[in-house]
C-alpha positions as CSV (number, residue, x, y, z in Angstrom):
1,M,27.5,92.5,-76.0
2,G,25.5,89.5,-74.6
3,N,25.3,87.0,-71.4
4,Y,25.4,83.2,-72.3
5,A,25.4,79.9,-70.5
6,I,27.0,76.5,-71.1
7,I,25.7,73.6,-69.2
8,L,27.6,70.5,-69.2
9,A,25.3,67.6,-68.8
10,A,26.6,64.9,-71.4
11,G,28.3,62.4,-68.9
12,K,26.5,58.9,-68.2
13,G,27.8,59.1,-64.5
14,T,29.2,55.5,-64.2
15,R,30.1,56.1,-60.3
16,M,26.1,56.3,-60.1
17,K,25.7,52.8,-61.2
18,S,22.6,53.4,-62.6
19,S,20.5,53.2,-65.7
20,L,19.2,56.9,-65.2
21,Y,21.9,59.2,-66.6
22,K,23.5,61.0,-63.9
23,V,21.9,64.7,-64.3
24,M,18.6,63.3,-64.4
25,H,18.6,62.1,-60.8
26,K,16.6,64.3,-58.4
27,V,17.3,66.4,-55.5
28,C,14.2,67.7,-53.4
29,G,12.0,66.6,-56.3
30,K,13.6,68.0,-59.3
31,A,16.5,66.7,-61.7
32,M,19.9,68.1,-60.8
33,V,20.3,69.5,-64.4
34,E,16.8,71.4,-63.8
35,H,17.9,73.2,-60.8
36,V,21.0,74.3,-62.5
37,I,18.9,75.9,-65.4
38,S,16.7,77.3,-63.0
39,H,19.2,79.0,-61.3
40,V,20.8,80.0,-64.4
41,E,17.5,81.4,-65.9
42,K,16.9,83.6,-62.9
43,V,20.4,85.4,-63.8
44,G,19.0,86.3,-67.3
45,M,20.9,84.6,-70.1
46,D,20.2,85.7,-74.1
47,N,21.3,82.1,-74.7
48,I,21.5,79.0,-72.9
49,V,23.1,75.8,-74.5
50,T,23.2,72.7,-72.8
51,I,25.6,70.0,-73.9
52,V,23.9,66.4,-74.0
53,G,25.4,63.2,-75.0
54,C,24.4,60.2,-72.8
55,G,20.5,60.4,-72.1
56,A,20.4,63.3,-74.8
57,D,16.8,62.5,-75.3
58,A,15.6,62.4,-71.9
59,V,17.3,65.8,-70.9
60,Q,15.9,67.5,-74.0
61,E,12.4,66.1,-73.0
62,L,12.8,67.7,-69.5
63,L,14.0,71.0,-70.6
64,Q,12.6,71.4,-73.6
65,E,12.4,75.0,-75.0
66,R,14.3,76.3,-72.0
67,S,17.8,75.9,-73.6
68,E,19.2,74.9,-76.9
69,Y,21.4,71.8,-77.4
70,A,24.6,70.6,-78.7
71,L,25.5,66.9,-79.1
72,Q,28.7,65.6,-77.9
73,T,28.6,62.2,-79.6
74,E,32.2,61.2,-77.4
75,Q,33.0,62.2,-74.0
76,L,36.6,63.4,-74.8
77,G,36.9,66.0,-71.9
78,T,35.4,68.9,-70.9
79,G,37.0,71.1,-73.0
80,H,35.7,69.0,-75.9
81,A,32.1,69.4,-74.8
82,V,32.4,73.3,-74.3
83,K,33.7,73.2,-78.3
84,Q,30.4,71.5,-79.2
85,A,28.6,74.8,-78.5
86,K,30.6,76.8,-81.3
87,S,28.3,76.7,-83.7
88,L,25.6,78.3,-81.3
89,L,27.5,80.7,-79.9
90,G,31.0,81.0,-81.2
91,D,30.3,84.2,-83.3
92,K,29.2,86.3,-80.3
93,K,30.5,89.0,-78.3
94,G,30.1,88.9,-74.4
95,T,30.2,87.1,-71.4
96,T,29.7,83.1,-71.0
97,L,29.1,81.0,-67.8
98,V,30.3,77.4,-68.2
99,I,28.7,75.3,-65.2
100,C,28.2,71.7,-64.6
101,G,24.9,70.2,-64.9
102,D,25.5,67.9,-61.6
103,T,26.1,70.9,-59.1
104,P,22.2,71.7,-57.9
105,L,23.3,73.5,-55.0
106,I,24.9,76.6,-56.8
107,T,22.4,79.8,-56.3
108,E,21.2,82.4,-58.5
109,E,23.0,85.0,-56.3
110,T,26.3,83.1,-56.5
111,I,26.2,82.9,-60.6
112,Q,25.2,86.8,-60.6
113,S,28.1,87.7,-58.3
114,V,30.7,86.0,-60.3
115,M,29.5,86.9,-63.9
116,T,29.3,90.7,-62.5
117,H,32.9,90.2,-61.0
118,H,34.0,88.9,-64.4
119,Q,32.9,91.7,-66.2
120,E,33.7,94.1,-63.7
121,S,37.6,92.7,-63.7
122,G,38.0,93.0,-67.2
123,A,39.6,89.5,-67.3
124,K,39.3,87.1,-70.1
125,A,38.4,84.0,-67.7
126,T,37.2,84.0,-64.3
127,I,37.5,80.7,-61.8
128,L,34.7,80.5,-59.0
129,T,36.2,79.4,-56.3
130,A,35.8,78.3,-52.5
131,Y,37.3,78.3,-49.2
132,A,38.0,74.6,-47.9
133,N,38.7,73.9,-44.4
134,N,40.1,70.6,-45.7
135,P,41.5,71.4,-49.3
136,S,42.8,67.9,-49.7
137,G,42.4,66.4,-53.4
138,Y,41.1,69.7,-55.0
139,G,43.0,72.0,-57.2
140,R,44.6,75.0,-55.6
141,V,44.2,78.8,-57.0
142,V,47.4,80.5,-56.7
143,R,46.8,84.5,-56.9
144,N,49.3,87.1,-57.1
145,Q,49.6,90.5,-55.2
146,E,46.9,92.1,-57.1
147,G,44.4,89.2,-56.3
148,F,44.4,87.9,-59.4
149,V,45.1,84.4,-60.7
150,E,48.7,83.1,-61.4
151,K,48.0,79.3,-61.9
152,I,45.6,76.3,-60.8
153,V,48.0,73.5,-59.3
154,E,46.4,70.2,-58.9
155,H,46.9,68.7,-55.4
156,K,49.3,66.2,-56.9
157,D,51.5,68.8,-58.4
158,A,51.4,71.4,-55.5
159,N,54.5,72.0,-53.4
160,Q,54.3,72.7,-49.7
161,E,53.7,76.2,-49.9
162,E,51.1,75.8,-52.4
163,L,49.6,72.6,-50.3
164,L,48.6,75.4,-47.7
165,I,46.6,77.3,-49.7
166,Q,42.9,76.7,-48.9
167,E,41.3,78.5,-51.9
168,I,40.0,75.8,-54.6
169,N,38.7,75.7,-58.1
170,T,34.8,74.6,-58.2
171,G,35.0,73.9,-61.6
172,T,32.4,76.6,-62.7
173,Y,34.1,79.5,-64.9
174,V,33.1,82.6,-66.5
175,F,34.8,83.5,-69.9
176,D,34.9,86.4,-72.6
177,N,33.1,84.4,-75.2
178,E,35.5,85.2,-78.1
179,A,38.5,84.3,-76.0
180,L,36.9,81.1,-75.0
181,F,36.2,79.5,-78.4
182,E,39.5,80.8,-79.9
183,T,41.6,79.3,-76.8
184,L,39.7,76.2,-77.1
185,E,41.2,75.5,-80.7
186,K,44.4,75.7,-79.2
187,V,43.7,73.1,-76.3
188,T,45.1,69.6,-77.1
189,N,44.8,66.1,-75.8
190,D,48.3,65.1,-75.1
191,N,47.7,64.1,-71.6
192,A,47.1,60.5,-70.0
193,Q,43.6,60.4,-70.8
194,G,43.7,61.5,-73.9
195,E,40.8,64.2,-73.6
196,Y,40.7,67.8,-74.0
197,Y,40.4,69.9,-70.5
198,L,38.8,73.1,-69.9
199,P,41.3,74.4,-67.6
200,D,44.0,74.1,-70.3
201,V,41.9,77.2,-71.6
202,I,43.1,79.3,-68.3
203,E,46.7,78.2,-68.7
204,I,46.5,79.2,-72.3
205,L,45.3,82.6,-71.5
206,K,47.7,83.0,-68.9
207,Q,50.6,82.3,-71.2
208,E,49.4,84.5,-73.6
209,G,49.4,87.2,-71.3
210,H,45.7,87.8,-70.7
211,T,44.0,88.6,-67.1
212,V,42.6,85.9,-65.3
213,S,40.3,86.4,-62.1
214,A,38.8,84.5,-59.5
215,F,35.6,84.8,-57.2
216,Q,35.3,83.0,-54.0
217,M,31.7,82.2,-53.2
218,K,30.5,82.5,-49.5
219,D,29.7,78.9,-49.0
220,I,31.6,75.9,-50.5
221,E,28.5,73.3,-49.8
222,E,27.3,75.4,-53.1
223,S,30.0,73.7,-55.1
224,L,29.2,70.2,-54.7
225,G,29.5,67.9,-57.6
226,V,27.4,64.9,-57.4
227,N,29.2,62.1,-58.6
228,D,27.8,59.1,-56.8
229,R,24.8,58.2,-54.5
230,V,26.6,59.2,-51.3
231,A,27.0,62.9,-52.7
232,L,23.5,62.6,-54.1
233,A,22.7,62.0,-50.6
234,Q,24.5,64.8,-49.0
235,A,23.1,67.1,-51.4
236,E,19.7,66.1,-51.1
237,R,20.1,66.9,-47.1
238,L,21.8,70.3,-47.8
239,M,19.0,71.5,-50.1
240,R,16.4,70.3,-47.7
241,Q,17.8,72.2,-44.9
242,R,17.9,75.2,-47.2
243,I,14.4,74.8,-48.3
244,N,13.2,74.0,-45.1
245,T,14.8,77.4,-43.5
246,Y,13.3,79.4,-46.2
247,H,9.7,78.1,-45.4
248,M,10.3,78.7,-41.5
249,Q,11.6,82.4,-42.6
250,Q,8.7,82.9,-44.3
251,G,6.2,82.1,-41.2
252,V,5.6,78.4,-41.6
253,S,6.5,76.3,-38.5
254,L,8.3,73.0,-38.7
255,I,8.1,70.8,-35.3
256,D,11.1,69.0,-36.6
257,P,13.0,70.2,-39.7
258,S,15.5,67.2,-39.8
259,S,12.3,65.1,-40.4
260,T,10.5,67.0,-42.9
261,Y,10.8,66.5,-46.5
262,I,9.7,69.3,-48.8
263,D,10.4,69.5,-52.8
264,S,12.0,72.9,-53.7
265,D,8.8,74.2,-56.2
266,V,6.4,73.8,-52.9
267,V,4.6,76.9,-51.7
268,I,3.4,77.1,-48.1
269,G,1.5,79.8,-46.6
270,E,2.2,81.5,-43.2
271,D,1.2,80.1,-39.7
272,T,1.1,76.4,-41.0
273,I,2.2,74.1,-38.9
274,I,4.0,70.9,-40.0
275,E,4.6,68.0,-37.9
276,P,7.5,65.4,-38.5
277,N,7.8,62.8,-40.7
278,V,5.7,64.7,-43.7
279,L,6.4,64.8,-47.0
280,I,5.5,67.6,-49.5
281,K,6.5,66.9,-53.1
282,G,6.4,68.3,-56.6
283,K,4.3,71.5,-57.1
284,S,2.2,71.3,-54.4
285,I,0.5,74.8,-52.9
286,I,-0.5,74.7,-49.4
287,G,-2.6,77.9,-47.8
288,K,-2.2,79.8,-44.4
289,Q,-3.2,78.6,-41.0
290,C,-3.0,74.7,-42.1
291,F,-2.2,72.0,-40.1
292,I,-0.4,69.0,-41.7
293,G,0.1,66.0,-39.4
294,M,2.7,63.6,-38.9
295,G,3.1,60.8,-41.5
296,S,1.2,62.6,-44.4
297,E,2.4,62.7,-47.9
298,I,1.1,65.6,-50.2
299,V,1.6,65.2,-54.0
300,D,1.2,67.9,-56.5
301,T,-1.9,68.9,-54.6
302,I,-3.2,72.7,-54.0
303,I,-4.5,73.2,-50.5
304,G,-6.5,75.8,-49.4
305,N,-6.5,78.0,-46.0
306,Q,-7.1,76.5,-42.5
307,V,-7.1,72.9,-43.9
308,N,-6.4,70.0,-41.3
309,V,-4.7,66.8,-42.7
310,R,-3.9,64.3,-40.3
311,S,-1.5,61.1,-41.4
312,S,-3.0,60.9,-44.8
313,C,-1.9,60.6,-48.4
314,L,-3.0,63.4,-50.9
315,E,-2.1,63.3,-54.6
316,Q,-2.8,65.5,-57.7
317,S,-6.1,66.8,-56.1
318,T,-7.7,70.3,-55.0
319,I,-8.6,70.8,-51.4
320,D,-10.6,73.9,-50.6
321,S,-10.5,75.9,-47.2
322,G,-11.6,74.5,-43.9
323,V,-11.4,70.9,-44.7
324,D,-10.8,68.4,-42.5
325,I,-9.0,65.1,-43.4
326,G,-8.0,61.9,-41.7
327,P,-6.4,60.2,-39.9
328,M,-5.6,57.4,-42.4
329,A,-7.4,59.0,-45.6
330,H,-6.2,58.5,-49.2
331,I,-7.4,61.4,-51.8
332,R,-6.4,60.0,-55.1
333,P,-5.8,62.1,-58.2
334,N,-8.1,64.3,-59.7
335,S,-10.0,65.0,-56.8
336,V,-11.8,68.1,-55.7
337,L,-12.9,68.9,-52.4
338,G,-15.1,71.6,-51.5
339,S,-14.9,74.0,-48.5
340,H,-15.4,72.5,-45.0
341,V,-15.9,68.9,-46.3
342,H,-14.8,66.1,-43.9
343,V,-13.1,63.2,-44.8
344,G,-12.6,60.5,-41.6
345,N,-10.5,57.8,-41.4
346,F,-9.8,55.1,-44.1
347,V,-12.0,56.9,-46.6
348,E,-10.6,56.9,-50.2
349,I,-11.8,59.3,-52.8
350,K,-10.8,59.1,-56.5
351,N,-11.3,61.2,-59.5
352,S,-14.3,62.8,-57.8
353,I,-16.1,66.0,-56.9
354,I,-17.1,66.7,-53.3
355,G,-19.2,69.8,-52.4
356,S,-18.9,72.0,-49.5
357,E,-19.9,70.5,-46.0
358,T,-20.4,67.1,-47.3
359,K,-19.0,64.9,-44.7
360,M,-18.0,61.1,-44.8
361,G,-16.6,59.9,-41.3
362,H,-15.0,56.5,-42.1
363,L,-14.3,53.3,-44.2
364,T,-15.9,54.8,-47.2
365,Y,-14.8,54.4,-51.0
366,I,-16.1,57.5,-53.5
367,G,-14.6,56.7,-56.9
368,D,-16.0,58.6,-60.1
369,A,-18.5,60.4,-58.7
370,V,-20.0,63.9,-58.1
371,L,-21.1,64.5,-54.9
372,G,-23.5,67.8,-53.7
373,E,-23.5,69.9,-50.8
374,R,-24.2,69.2,-47.1
375,I,-24.3,65.2,-47.9
376,N,-24.0,62.8,-45.2
377,V,-22.1,59.8,-46.3
378,G,-22.6,56.7,-43.7
379,C,-20.0,54.1,-42.5
380,G,-19.1,51.7,-45.1
381,T,-20.2,53.1,-48.2
382,I,-19.1,52.0,-51.6
383,V,-19.4,53.9,-54.8
384,V,-18.9,50.7,-57.0
385,N,-17.6,52.2,-60.0
386,Y,-16.0,49.4,-62.0
387,D,-17.8,46.4,-63.6
388,G,-15.0,44.8,-64.4
389,K,-14.0,46.1,-67.9
390,N,-15.3,50.1,-67.7
391,K,-15.3,52.7,-65.2
392,H,-18.9,54.4,-64.5
393,R,-19.9,57.8,-62.8
394,S,-22.6,58.3,-60.5
395,T,-24.1,61.6,-58.9
396,I,-25.3,62.4,-55.4
397,G,-27.6,65.3,-54.9
398,S,-27.2,68.1,-52.4
399,D,-28.4,67.3,-48.8
400,S,-29.0,63.9,-49.2
401,F,-28.5,61.1,-46.6
402,I,-26.4,57.6,-47.7
403,G,-27.0,55.1,-44.9
404,C,-24.3,53.1,-43.6
405,N,-22.7,50.2,-45.4
406,A,-24.8,51.1,-48.8
407,N,-23.4,49.9,-52.3
408,L,-24.1,52.5,-55.2
409,V,-23.5,50.8,-58.3
410,S,-22.8,53.0,-61.2
411,P,-24.0,54.7,-63.1
412,V,-26.9,55.8,-61.0
413,H,-27.9,58.9,-60.0
414,I,-29.3,60.3,-56.4
415,G,-31.4,63.1,-56.1
416,N,-31.4,66.2,-53.8
417,G,-32.8,65.1,-50.1
418,A,-32.8,61.6,-51.1
419,F,-32.4,59.0,-48.3
420,I,-30.6,55.5,-48.8
421,A,-31.6,53.2,-46.2
422,A,-28.6,51.5,-44.6
423,G,-27.3,48.1,-46.2
424,S,-29.1,49.0,-49.6
425,T,-27.6,48.0,-52.7
426,I,-28.8,50.8,-55.2
427,T,-29.0,49.8,-58.8
428,Q,-31.4,52.4,-60.0
429,D,-32.1,56.2,-59.9
430,V,-33.3,57.9,-56.9
431,P,-35.7,60.8,-57.2
432,D,-35.4,63.7,-55.3
433,D,-36.5,63.5,-51.5
434,A,-37.2,59.8,-51.9
435,L,-36.5,57.0,-49.7
436,A,-34.7,54.0,-51.1
437,I,-34.4,50.9,-49.7
438,A,-32.8,47.7,-51.4
439,R,-32.5,44.9,-48.9
440,S,-34.1,41.6,-47.7
441,R,-36.8,41.9,-45.6
442,Q,-35.8,40.7,-42.3
443,E,-37.4,37.4,-40.9
444,N,-37.4,36.2,-37.2
445,K,-37.3,32.0,-36.6
446,L,-38.8,31.9,-33.4
447,H,-37.1,28.9,-31.1
448,Y,-34.7,28.3,-33.8
449,V,-32.1,27.8,-31.6
450,E,-33.8,24.9,-29.6
451,K,-33.7,22.9,-32.6
452,L,-29.9,23.1,-33.2
453,P,-28.3,19.5,-32.5
454,H,-26.1,20.6,-29.8
455,K,-29.1,21.8,-27.8
456,K,-31.1,18.4,-27.4
């Protein structure tokens, strides 16, 4: 006896009006179908089968070996979609969850609860339901006195008494696996759309005298299915609230949670303070006692403890503890900043390693370079890494001093303890402890102004 899951992800989602397939649209930084499979995985499934159709290659490339796949070449209804998994699951004994790939808000706890309820009830099928304050438009779940399901009545077919029912069908089901695939063979497409519907399995099981149960989830918001951009924005808002609440409960201070955007895979340490209008994306990790100032964007970046980031952008980089960044700095991909580095306003760093306690206060570009420790980089310094065709790397030794407005033309090596005079353009290596001066000698023309025409 095993546990199995079938994820329905074959539809294009025409109401999204997008070239991107519906389940690939992201909610808080992760595709909807990836949210679903993440929650399903945590429950512990022996097999997960994703039904793919439109965008099959994109879905498989995203999920890779986390799932097996069955192809629905024609979208002929949910019952037809589930039937495509028969070759993979049809001969197995156990419990099968059927869930839509466009329900990113459903949680691991709810999935586990409905499966446990199903197994304990002895039912052939269990419907995941929800309580709706306004059930208009939803299928109503009609129970008998024992609490088992008598039928599901669509809104348009409900009588006055049934319209008063506020328990609705969410479209997620749990089945006895053998009963599911046996009954699917009996489902017909004798309806206006000419499609095979999964809810027909429930009706057939009831007609054959089998028990159908229902489990009501605690929060109807989990049942939200995303079919258009309006629902996508709603799912984003609800998940963001959930994510922000979690971080605050873990000891993170969000000054204004309503204007703080944190992706689902982000990790943040306790006593970190995050100001409004901050975006933290991807798989970023932020340590303890950090300060992330307003307007900052952090993408796939690892940040140590006690780091200050003020109104700056950090991408795909690693920041050690005690670093101070910004305001208006840009740390571009593949950069590594050692402990207690200072990066001031309007400094850009790309594909470079910066040693501990090195400081660059303002108006500086460091690209494709390795800087040692305790370096002072003056205002206006540029590592000239591009010759118009190729990128080149430079190295700057520890304890060196780079004067203001210096151009370091790569590839060049500056030794430990070296001094670069302000305004110099360095094209040759500089030995340890040497002073390099590469600028025109100043010449003063005495009484020059008196000779100008407008002075005569």
